[in-house]
C-alpha positions in Angstrom: -40.3 55.2 120.5 -38.0 52.2 120.5 -36.1 51.2 117.4 -34.7 47.9 118.7 -34.2 44.8 116.5 -35.0 45.9 112.9 -36.3 43.3 110.5 -33.6 41.6 108.4 -34.9 42.2 104.9 -32.3 41.1 102.3 -31.8 44.5 100.7 -29.8 42.8 97.8 -33.0 40.9 97.0 -35.3 43.9 96.9 -36.3 44.4 93.2 -35.1 47.5 91.3 -36.1 49.3 88.1 -33.8 50.6 85.4 -33.6 54.3 84.8 -32.9 56.3 81.7 -29.2 57.1 82.3 -28.0 53.7 83.5 -28.7 53.8 87.2 -31.4 51.7 89.0 -33.9 52.6 91.7 -35.3 50.4 94.5 -38.9 49.6 94.0 -39.9 51.1 97.4 -38.4 53.8 99.5 -38.7 55.9 102.6 -40.4 59.3 102.4 -39.0 61.5 105.1 -41.5 64.5 105.2 -42.4 65.8 107.8 -39.9 64.1 110.0 -37.1 66.4 111.4 -34.4 66.3 114.0 -33.8 63.3 116.2 -37.0 61.5 115.1 -36.0 61.7 111.5 -32.4 60.5 112.2 -33.7 57.5 114.2 -36.4 56.6 111.6 -33.8 56.7 108.8 -31.2 54.7 110.7 -33.8 52.1 111.6 -35.2 51.9 108.0 -31.7 51.5 106.5 -30.9 48.7 108.9 -34.2 47.2 108.1 -33.5 47.0 104.4 -34.7 50.3 102.9 -32.3 51.5 100.3 -34.2 54.5 98.7 -34.3 57.6 100.9 -36.4 60.6 99.7 -35.7 64.1 101.1 -35.7 67.7 100.0 -34.5 71.2 100.8 -38.1 72.0 101.7 -38.4 69.3 104.3 -35.6 70.9 106.4 -34.3 67.5 107.3 -31.4 66.7 105.0 -28.9 66.9 107.9 -30.9 64.5 110.0 -31.2 62.1 107.1 -27.5 62.3 106.6 -27.0 61.5 110.3 -29.2 58.6 110.1 -27.3 57.2 107.1 -24.0 57.6 108.8 -25.0 55.9 112.0 -26.8 53.0 110.3 -23.6 51.1 109.6 -24.6 50.5 105.9 -22.2 51.6 103.2 -23.2 54.7 101.4 -22.8 53.0 98.0 -25.6 50.5 98.8 -28.1 53.5 99.2 -30.1 55.5 96.8 -30.4 59.0 98.2 -32.6 61.6 96.4 -33.2 65.2 97.2 -35.0 68.2 95.6 -34.6 71.9 95.3 -37.0 74.8 95.4 -38.0 77.4 92.8 -35.4 79.9 94.2 -32.7 77.6 92.5 -34.4 77.5 89.2 -31.4 78.5 87.1 -28.4 76.7 85.8 -26.1 78.1 88.3 -28.8 78.0 91.0 -29.1 74.2 90.6 -25.3 73.7 91.0 -25.3 75.7 94.2 -28.4 73.8 95.4 -26.7 70.5 94.8 -23.6 71.5 96.6 -25.7 72.7 99.6 -27.7 69.5 99.7 -24.4 67.5 99.6 -23.1 69.6 102.5 -26.2 69.2 104.6 -26.4 65.5 104.0 -22.7 64.8 104.5 -22.3 62.8 101.3 -20.1 63.1 98.2 -22.9 62.6 95.7 -26.6 62.2 95.3 -28.1 59.2 93.4 -30.8 61.6 92.1 -31.4 65.3 92.3 -34.9 66.6 91.4 -36.8 69.8 90.7 -39.4 69.8 93.5 -42.2 71.7 91.7 -42.5 73.3 88.2 -43.8 76.6 89.5 -44.8 77.7 86.1 -45.7 81.1 87.4 -42.1 81.5 88.3 -41.3 80.7 84.6 -37.8 79.2 85.1 -38.4 75.4 85.3 -36.7 74.9 81.9 -33.6 76.6 83.2 -33.8 74.4 86.3 -33.9 71.4 84.1 -30.8 72.6 82.1 -29.0 72.9 85.4 -29.9 69.3 86.2 -28.7 68.1 82.8 -25.4 69.9 83.4 -24.9 68.0 86.6 -25.7 64.7 84.8 -23.3 65.5 81.9 -20.6 66.4 84.4 -20.9 63.0 86.1 -21.7 64.7 89.4 -25.1 62.9 89.9 -26.3 59.4 88.7 -29.9 60.3 87.9 -32.0 63.5 87.4 -35.7 63.8 88.0 -38.6 66.1 88.4 -41.6 66.1 90.8 -45.2 67.3 90.2 -44.5 67.9 86.5 -47.5 67.6 84.2 -47.1 66.1 80.7 -47.0 69.6 79.3 -44.2 70.5 81.6 -42.3 67.4 80.6 -42.7 68.2 76.9 -41.2 71.7 77.4 -38.1 70.5 79.2 -37.5 67.6 76.8 -38.0 69.8 73.8 -35.5 72.4 75.2 -32.8 69.9 76.1 -33.5 66.5 74.4 -33.0 64.9 77.8 -35.8 62.8 79.4 -36.0 62.7 83.2 -35.3 59.5 85.0 -38.2 59.8 87.4 -41.3 62.1 87.9 -42.5 61.9 91.4 -46.2 62.7 91.6 -49.1 62.5 94.1 -50.4 59.0 93.5 -52.5 56.5 95.3 -55.2 54.0 94.8 -57.8 56.8 94.9 -55.5 59.2 92.8 -54.4 56.6 90.1 -53.1 59.4 87.8 -53.7 57.3 84.6 -53.1 60.1 82.2 -49.6 61.2 83.4 -48.6 57.5 83.9 -49.4 56.7 80.3 -47.1 59.6 79.2 -44.4 58.3 81.6 -44.5 54.9 80.1 -44.2 56.2 76.6 -41.2 58.3 77.5 -39.7 55.4 79.8 -39.9 57.7 82.8 -40.3 55.8 86.2 -43.2 57.1 88.1 -42.6 57.6 91.8 -45.5 58.1 94.2 -45.7 60.5 97.1 -48.5 60.0 99.7 -49.0 56.4 98.2 -51.1 55.3 101.1 -53.3 58.4 100.7 -53.3 61.6 102.8 -56.3 62.0 105.0 -58.4 60.0 102.5 -59.5 57.1 104.7 -58.0 54.6 102.2 -56.8 52.3 105.0 -60.4 52.1 106.3 -62.0 51.7 102.9 -64.1 48.5 102.9 -62.6 47.3 99.6 -59.1 47.7 100.9 -59.9 46.1 104.3 -61.6 43.2 102.6 -58.6 42.4 100.4 -56.2 42.8 103.4 -58.3 40.5 105.6 -58.3 37.8 102.8 -54.6 37.9 102.3 -53.7 38.3 106.0 -52.0 41.6 105.3 -52.5 45.2 106.5 -54.4 47.7 104.4 -51.3 49.7 104.0 -49.5 46.7 102.5 -52.2 46.2 100.1 -52.1 49.8 99.0 -48.3 49.7 98.6 -48.4 46.3 96.8 -50.8 47.9 94.3 -47.9 50.3 93.5 -45.1 47.8 93.1 -47.2 45.4 91.1 -47.6 48.2 88.4 -43.8 49.2 88.4 -44.6 52.3 90.4 -42.2 53.3 93.1 -44.0 54.3 96.3 -42.1 56.4 99.0 -44.4 56.1 102.1 -43.5 58.2 105.1 -43.2 56.4 108.4 -41.5 56.7 111.7 -42.9 54.0 114.0 -40.9 50.7 113.7 -43.9 48.7 113.1 -44.9 50.8 110.2 -41.5 50.8 108.8 -41.5 47.0 109.0 -44.9 46.8 107.5 -44.4 49.0 104.5 -41.3 47.3 103.2 -42.8 43.7 103.5 -44.8 43.8 100.3 -42.8 41.4 98.1 -44.1 38.2 99.4 -47.7 38.2 98.1 -49.6 39.3 95.0 -52.9 41.0 94.4 -55.3 39.1 92.0 -56.7 40.6 88.8 -60.0 40.9 90.6 -58.3 42.9 93.5 -56.7 45.3 91.0 -60.1 45.8 89.3 -61.8 46.5 92.6 -59.1 49.0 93.6 -59.3 50.7 90.2 -62.8 51.6 91.0 -61.7 53.8 93.9 -60.0 56.3 91.6 -61.4 59.8 92.0 -59.9 61.1 88.8 -57.1 63.5 87.7 -58.9 66.6 89.0 -58.7 65.4 92.6 -54.9 65.6 92.7 -53.0 68.8 93.7 -52.7 71.1 90.7 -49.0 71.9 90.1 -50.1 74.8 87.8 -51.7 76.6 90.8 -49.6 79.2 92.4 -50.7 77.9 95.8 -48.9 74.6 95.1 -45.2 74.6 94.8 -42.0 75.4 96.5 
């Protein structure tokens, strides 16, 4: 795979959203699962050079070191980037989060993270409130710029906010045109939590081949993936699509020069399969 001649997207011009605690997050990012090793390093390096500024990784992905190498060899200053990582249930305690944070910094080779996140609530483990307290401590000590959660339901959010009085900057959830997640998104808007989307193009769902998506893409002269990602950014959602191939990396970030019509948004809304189709974060089978 050749990574020559990345596009020259003006990263400074890419839109950003304000977060609860004063930081800002780019409107689109690079998801790095399941990339590992040299492939991950090369993809991250190319993506950063191509204009990506939000990088999403996690302990569970086993690629933090490769992400860090990609950042260091990109030639882009660390302070221009928004790097986020996540920790597993084994770190769900106040002290455990501190150790997990230090370990992520070491693996990535950076001095700080822009955002640290609880990867799954794992309610059967029973410690996600303590995990959130650990994140709050990191924030209060000024060690991290933003704190977030991933795969938290409204009920999980209510518990951690009640326990600490601190609202997450971000909740990263499974979200795509066919999993529109209207209920949690409404709660996020009320709490001013930014909604970040994993698998925003859909995972094995055939969205890119869907006739509605294809028809809109053909009319606009764009790819189906660009239509699916534009649906996110047009609603102030932050998609983090995974890609490794240069052509896909170029394609995914090039979604700010067109707009979907109201009729397009209505047609895409009809593809939603409902909340029950998403992975259930209360299930013991789901979570790290």
